[in-house]
C-alpha positions as CSV (number, residue, x, y, z in Angstrom):
1,M,-154.8,16.2,-165.5
2,Y,-156.7,13.4,-167.0
3,A,-159.2,13.7,-169.9
4,S,-160.4,10.1,-169.3
5,L,-159.9,7.4,-166.7
6,Y,-157.4,5.7,-169.2
7,Y,-154.8,8.4,-168.5
8,M,-155.5,8.4,-164.8
9,F,-155.0,4.7,-164.4
10,Q,-151.9,4.8,-166.7
11,D,-150.3,7.6,-164.6
12,L,-151.3,6.5,-161.1
13,F,-151.1,2.7,-161.5
14,G,-149.2,2.0,-164.7
15,I,-152.2,0.2,-166.1
16,R,-153.4,0.7,-169.7
17,L,-157.0,-0.3,-170.3
18,A,-158.1,1.0,-173.7
19,G,-161.8,0.7,-172.7
20,L,-161.3,3.4,-170.1
21,K,-160.7,6.0,-172.9
22,M,-164.4,6.3,-173.3
23,V,-165.0,7.2,-169.6
24,Q,-164.5,10.9,-169.2
25,T,-162.9,11.8,-165.9
26,F,-165.3,14.7,-165.2
27,G,-168.4,12.6,-166.2
28,F,-167.2,9.7,-164.0
29,F,-167.0,11.9,-160.9
30,V,-170.4,13.5,-161.7
31,A,-171.9,10.0,-161.9
32,I,-170.3,9.0,-158.6
33,S,-171.6,12.2,-157.0
34,F,-175.2,11.4,-158.1
35,L,-174.9,7.8,-156.8
36,T,-173.5,9.0,-153.5
37,A,-176.3,11.6,-153.1
38,S,-178.9,9.0,-153.9
39,Y,-177.5,6.7,-151.1
40,V,-177.4,9.5,-148.6
41,L,-180.9,10.7,-149.5
42,A,-182.4,7.2,-149.3
43,R,-180.7,6.6,-145.9
44,E,-182.1,9.9,-144.6
45,L,-185.6,9.2,-145.9
46,K,-185.7,5.8,-144.3
47,R,-184.7,7.4,-141.0
48,K,-187.5,10.0,-141.3
49,E,-190.0,7.2,-142.2
50,K,-189.1,5.4,-138.9
51,E,-189.6,8.7,-137.0
52,G,-193.0,9.2,-138.7
53,L,-191.9,12.4,-140.5
54,M,-192.3,10.9,-143.9
55,K,-195.5,8.9,-144.7
56,P,-196.0,6.4,-147.5
57,F,-198.7,7.0,-150.0
58,W,-201.0,4.7,-152.1
59,R,-201.2,4.6,-155.9
60,K,-203.3,2.6,-158.2
61,V,-201.5,0.3,-160.6
62,M,-203.0,-1.8,-163.4
63,R,-201.9,-5.4,-163.2
64,G,-202.1,-8.1,-165.8
65,K,-202.6,-5.9,-168.8
66,R,-200.8,-6.7,-172.1
67,A,-198.1,-4.4,-173.4
68,T,-199.5,-1.3,-175.2
69,P,-198.0,-0.1,-178.6
70,L,-196.8,3.0,-176.7
71,Q,-194.9,1.0,-174.2
72,L,-193.3,-1.1,-176.9
73,F,-192.4,2.0,-178.9
74,E,-190.8,3.6,-175.8
75,S,-188.7,0.5,-175.2
76,F,-187.7,0.3,-178.8
77,A,-186.8,4.0,-179.0
78,V,-184.5,4.0,-175.9
79,A,-182.7,0.8,-177.0
80,F,-182.4,2.1,-180.6
81,I,-180.5,5.2,-179.5
82,V,-178.2,3.1,-177.3
83,G,-177.6,0.5,-180.1
84,Y,-177.2,3.2,-182.7
85,K,-174.3,4.7,-180.8
86,L,-172.9,1.5,-179.2
87,F,-172.4,-0.3,-182.5
88,L,-170.8,2.7,-184.0
89,I,-168.3,2.9,-181.1
90,F,-167.6,-0.8,-181.4
91,F,-166.7,-0.7,-185.1
92,D,-164.9,2.7,-184.9
93,F,-163.4,2.6,-181.4
94,D,-160.1,4.3,-182.3
95,N,-161.7,7.4,-183.7
96,F,-164.3,7.4,-180.9
97,T,-161.5,7.6,-178.2
98,Q,-160.0,10.6,-180.0
99,D,-163.2,12.6,-179.9
100,T,-165.6,10.9,-177.4
101,Q,-167.8,14.0,-176.8
102,G,-168.1,14.8,-180.5
103,Y,-169.1,11.2,-181.3
104,L,-171.8,11.1,-178.6
105,L,-173.3,14.4,-179.5
106,S,-173.2,13.9,-183.3
107,L,-175.8,12.3,-185.5
108,K,-173.4,9.5,-186.4
109,G,-174.5,6.0,-185.6
110,N,-175.0,2.4,-186.8
111,L,-178.6,2.0,-188.1
112,I,-178.4,-1.8,-188.1
113,G,-177.2,-1.8,-184.5
114,G,-180.0,0.5,-183.4
115,L,-182.7,-1.6,-185.1
116,L,-181.3,-4.9,-183.6
117,L,-181.1,-3.6,-180.1
118,G,-184.3,-1.7,-180.3
119,G,-186.2,-4.7,-181.6
120,L,-184.7,-7.0,-179.0
121,Y,-185.6,-4.8,-176.1
122,A,-189.1,-4.3,-177.4
123,Y,-189.5,-8.0,-177.7
124,L,-188.3,-8.6,-174.2
125,R,-190.7,-6.0,-172.9
126,Y,-193.5,-7.8,-174.7
127,R,-192.5,-11.2,-173.3
128,E,-192.3,-9.7,-169.8
129,K,-195.8,-8.2,-170.0
130,E,-197.2,-11.5,-171.4
131,K,-195.9,-13.4,-168.4
132,E,-197.7,-11.1,-166.1
133,R,-200.9,-11.0,-168.1
134,L,-204.1,-11.9,-166.4
135,P,-207.4,-13.1,-168.0
136,E,-209.0,-10.0,-166.5
137,P,-206.6,-7.0,-165.8
138,K,-207.3,-5.5,-162.4
139,L,-206.5,-2.2,-160.7
140,V,-204.7,-2.7,-157.4
141,D,-203.6,-0.4,-154.7
142,E,-199.8,-0.2,-154.2
143,E,-198.1,1.3,-151.1
144,V,-195.1,3.4,-151.9
145,F,-192.5,4.7,-149.4
146,P,-190.6,7.9,-150.0
147,H,-187.2,6.1,-150.1
148,Q,-188.4,4.0,-153.0
149,M,-188.7,7.2,-155.0
150,V,-185.1,8.1,-154.8
151,G,-184.3,6.8,-158.3
152,D,-187.0,9.0,-159.8
153,I,-185.9,12.0,-157.7
154,T,-182.3,11.5,-158.8
155,L,-183.2,11.4,-162.5
156,I,-185.5,14.4,-162.2
157,S,-182.9,16.5,-160.3
158,A,-180.3,15.5,-162.9
159,A,-182.5,16.6,-165.8
160,G,-183.6,19.8,-164.1
161,G,-180.0,20.5,-163.0
162,L,-178.7,20.1,-166.5
163,I,-181.4,22.4,-168.0
164,G,-180.8,25.0,-165.2
165,A,-177.0,24.8,-165.5
166,K,-177.1,25.4,-169.3
167,L,-179.8,28.1,-169.0
168,F,-177.8,30.1,-166.4
169,D,-174.6,29.6,-168.3
170,S,-176.2,31.0,-171.4
171,L,-177.4,34.0,-169.4
172,E,-173.9,34.5,-167.9
173,N,-172.3,34.2,-171.4
174,F,-175.0,35.7,-173.5
175,S,-172.8,37.0,-176.3
176,A,-171.3,33.6,-176.8
177,F,-174.7,32.0,-176.6
178,M,-176.1,34.3,-179.3
179,A,-173.1,33.5,-181.5
180,D,-173.5,29.7,-181.3
181,P,-176.7,28.8,-179.4
182,V,-176.8,25.1,-180.5
183,G,-173.1,24.6,-179.7
184,M,-173.5,26.0,-176.2
185,L,-176.7,24.1,-175.4
186,F,-175.3,20.7,-176.5
187,S,-171.8,21.0,-175.2
188,F,-170.8,19.4,-171.9
189,S,-168.8,22.5,-170.9
190,G,-170.3,25.6,-169.4
191,L,-172.4,24.3,-166.6
192,T,-173.4,26.9,-164.0
193,V,-173.8,25.3,-160.5
194,Y,-176.4,27.7,-159.1
195,G,-178.5,27.3,-162.2
196,G,-178.5,23.5,-161.8
197,L,-179.2,23.8,-158.1
198,I,-182.1,26.2,-158.4
199,V,-183.9,24.6,-161.4
200,G,-183.2,21.0,-160.2
201,T,-184.7,21.9,-156.8
202,I,-187.8,23.3,-158.5
203,F,-188.2,20.2,-160.6
204,V,-187.9,17.9,-157.6
205,L,-190.2,19.9,-155.3
206,T,-192.9,20.1,-158.1
207,Y,-192.7,16.3,-158.5
208,A,-192.7,15.7,-154.8
209,K,-195.8,17.9,-154.3
210,K,-197.6,16.1,-157.1
211,K,-196.9,12.8,-155.3
212,G,-198.1,14.2,-152.0
213,L,-194.7,14.0,-150.2
214,S,-194.0,16.2,-147.2
215,L,-191.7,18.9,-148.7
216,L,-189.9,20.2,-145.6
217,P,-188.7,16.8,-144.4
218,L,-187.7,15.9,-147.9
219,M,-185.7,19.1,-148.3
220,D,-183.9,18.4,-144.9
221,A,-183.1,14.9,-146.1
222,A,-181.7,16.3,-149.4
223,A,-179.5,18.9,-147.8
224,P,-176.5,16.6,-146.8
225,A,-176.9,14.8,-150.1
226,M,-176.5,18.0,-152.1
227,L,-173.4,19.0,-150.1
228,I,-171.6,15.7,-150.6
229,A,-172.6,15.5,-154.3
230,Y,-171.1,18.9,-154.9
231,S,-167.9,18.0,-153.1
232,I,-167.4,14.9,-155.2
233,G,-168.3,16.7,-158.4
234,R,-165.6,19.2,-157.8
235,I,-163.1,16.3,-157.7
236,G,-164.0,15.8,-161.4
237,C,-163.2,19.5,-162.1
238,Q,-159.9,19.2,-160.4
239,M,-158.8,15.9,-161.9
240,A,-159.9,16.9,-165.5
241,G,-158.8,20.5,-165.4
242,D,-162.0,21.7,-167.1
243,G,-161.3,25.5,-166.8
244,D,-163.1,25.9,-163.5
245,W,-160.1,27.1,-161.6
246,G,-159.0,30.2,-159.7
247,I,-157.3,33.4,-160.7
248,V,-153.5,33.7,-161.2
249,N,-151.5,33.0,-158.0
250,T,-147.9,34.0,-158.0
251,A,-147.7,34.8,-154.3
252,P,-145.3,32.7,-152.2
253,K,-146.9,29.9,-150.3
254,P,-147.8,30.9,-146.7
255,G,-145.8,29.4,-143.9
256,W,-148.7,27.7,-142.4
257,M,-149.1,25.7,-145.6
258,S,-145.4,24.7,-145.7
259,F,-146.1,21.0,-144.9
260,L,-148.6,20.7,-147.8
261,P,-147.7,20.1,-151.5
262,D,-147.1,23.2,-153.6
263,W,-150.0,22.4,-156.0
264,M,-152.5,23.0,-153.1
265,W,-151.4,26.7,-153.2
266,A,-150.7,27.3,-156.9
267,F,-151.3,24.8,-159.7
268,G,-150.7,24.8,-163.4
269,Y,-153.2,22.1,-164.4
270,P,-150.8,20.3,-166.9
271,H,-152.6,18.4,-169.7
272,N,-155.9,20.1,-168.8
273,V,-158.9,19.1,-171.0
274,S,-159.6,22.7,-171.8
275,N,-156.3,23.0,-173.6
276,M,-155.6,26.3,-172.0
277,G,-152.2,27.7,-171.2
278,V,-148.8,27.3,-172.9
279,P,-147.5,24.3,-174.8
280,I,-145.7,21.6,-172.7
281,P,-142.2,21.0,-174.3
282,N,-141.9,17.6,-176.0
283,C,-145.5,16.7,-175.3
284,I,-147.3,14.7,-178.0
285,G,-151.0,14.3,-177.9
286,E,-154.3,16.1,-177.6
287,H,-153.9,17.7,-174.2
288,C,-150.4,19.3,-174.1
289,T,-150.8,22.6,-172.3
290,V,-150.1,24.0,-168.8
291,L,-151.1,27.2,-167.1
292,D,-148.2,29.6,-166.7
293,P,-148.4,31.4,-164.4
294,P,-150.3,29.0,-162.1
295,V,-153.6,29.6,-160.5
296,F,-155.5,28.9,-157.2
297,P,-156.9,25.2,-157.4
298,T,-160.4,26.3,-156.4
299,P,-162.1,22.9,-157.2
300,F,-159.8,21.3,-154.6
301,Y,-160.7,24.0,-152.0
302,E,-164.4,23.4,-152.6
303,T,-164.0,19.7,-152.4
304,V,-162.4,19.9,-149.0
305,T,-164.7,22.7,-147.7
306,C,-168.0,21.1,-148.8
307,A,-166.8,17.7,-147.4
308,I,-166.3,19.4,-144.0
309,L,-169.6,21.1,-144.2
310,F,-171.3,17.8,-145.1
311,F,-169.9,16.1,-142.0
312,I,-171.0,19.1,-139.8
313,L,-174.5,19.0,-141.2
314,W,-174.6,15.2,-140.9
315,R,-173.8,15.4,-137.2
316,M,-176.4,18.1,-136.7
317,R,-179.3,16.4,-138.5
318,K,-180.5,14.2,-135.7
319,H,-180.4,17.0,-133.1
320,I,-182.5,19.5,-134.9
321,K,-186.1,18.6,-134.9
322,A,-187.7,21.7,-136.5
323,P,-188.7,20.8,-140.1
324,G,-187.0,22.9,-142.7
325,V,-184.1,24.1,-140.5
326,I,-181.5,21.7,-141.8
327,F,-182.2,22.8,-145.3
328,C,-181.9,26.4,-144.3
329,I,-178.6,25.8,-142.6
330,Y,-177.4,24.2,-145.9
331,L,-178.5,27.4,-147.8
332,A,-176.6,29.6,-145.4
333,M,-173.5,27.4,-145.6
334,N,-173.7,27.2,-149.4
335,G,-174.1,31.0,-149.7
336,V,-171.0,31.7,-147.5
337,E,-168.8,29.1,-149.2
338,R,-169.6,30.1,-152.7
339,F,-169.4,33.9,-152.1
340,F,-165.8,33.6,-150.8
341,I,-164.6,31.1,-153.3
342,E,-165.8,33.4,-156.0
343,L,-163.2,36.0,-154.8
344,I,-160.4,33.8,-156.2
345,R,-162.2,32.1,-159.1
346,V,-162.1,32.9,-162.8
347,N,-165.6,33.7,-163.9
348,T,-167.6,36.1,-166.0
349,K,-168.4,39.3,-164.1
350,Y,-171.3,41.7,-164.4
351,H,-170.8,45.4,-164.2
352,F,-173.6,47.7,-163.1
353,F,-173.9,50.8,-160.8
354,G,-170.2,50.6,-160.1
355,I,-170.5,47.0,-158.8
356,E,-168.4,44.2,-160.3
357,A,-169.6,40.7,-159.4
358,T,-170.0,37.2,-160.8
359,Q,-173.4,35.6,-161.1
360,A,-172.7,33.4,-158.1
361,Q,-171.7,36.4,-156.0
362,L,-175.0,37.9,-156.7
363,I,-177.0,34.7,-155.9
364,S,-175.0,33.5,-152.9
365,P,-176.0,36.4,-150.5
366,I,-179.6,35.6,-151.4
367,F,-179.0,32.0,-150.4
368,F,-177.4,33.1,-147.1
369,L,-180.2,35.5,-146.2
370,L,-182.9,33.0,-147.1
371,G,-181.1,30.5,-144.9
372,I,-180.8,32.8,-141.9
373,F,-184.4,33.9,-142.2
374,G,-185.6,30.3,-142.7
375,I,-183.7,29.1,-139.6
376,Y,-185.5,31.8,-137.6
377,Y,-188.9,31.2,-139.1
378,F,-189.0,27.4,-139.0
379,T,-187.6,27.3,-135.5
380,K,-190.2,29.8,-134.3
381,R,-193.0,27.8,-136.0
382,A,-191.8,24.5,-134.6
383,K,-191.8,25.9,-131.0
384,K,-195.4,27.2,-131.6
385,N,-196.4,23.7,-132.7
386,G,-194.8,22.2,-129.5
387,I,-191.7,20.8,-131.2
388,T,-188.6,21.0,-129.1
389,T,-185.7,22.2,-131.3
């Protein structure tokens, strides 16, 4: 397993690039998943715009106005934070590579670096606004197409997703949260997927409604994007060994899997970033543990499964005309996939009325039922409106 891309490149290609030590493996794949989702969403929105399902809207924009103090302060504040951390990393790179997460989340920084970069960025913002300045600022109408809003949608979904993931994780591990609420809220570990999905979706739909976008076509466009993003994100879990793995698996590998590598059936996640398991003999370094006995590599299973589901949904999307149905198919797919993977995953379980289930097992049937009901409802509504499904 690889805590950062440095170890991955060293192991796979024999290349040692010290700069890659600051790029966390899990974070890298999460970033790739968001970029891929943005591309897929933009492509789908453009297609729906051509079909007339998504309409542009007009907004009023003030042109030629000088930079306001608030705009300059915003520019300064963002650049100050970047410079505050960046200069610290530059002058203390060795210690930073040993505890990347701790450095990024701590209050440590370089004040001079923050002031320099903040001041420079605020000045550049000022100069940019001065070049656009008009003798008499005017309010103009600007046409905006839905695909041009993908950047905003991605940022909003990321913010909402992070909030939801931490909130649901805190509910799932309430005792640990009460013992150290600050530590749990500001750590990169402990992210509950369904929490991120639910809250992120609420954030995006609220934003889209405010902008006047058609919600059902937007949700249909987002469904394949969410599937492929989840698939890629699970690669990060698998490659880093972040603790999101399955239950112990000591059963012999089935005959039908004989042609596949052993790790696809049972894996020990050596050098996992969670530092869980038993010590690896003669290993020197920060991540020197391996799971013994091995476990089901559930992140790998989810990567493969969701990639297959993505291609199925991708092929279906042009043939289903009823708005909302593609998204409901995604809900049903998601519910089934997650329910069954939870049967072999390590996770906190709730106990009530004789039932033992994880948070995801309680939510996934709801997703499935909503999906099935939605398929029926939106198909029926489309037929009533004369849309051939």
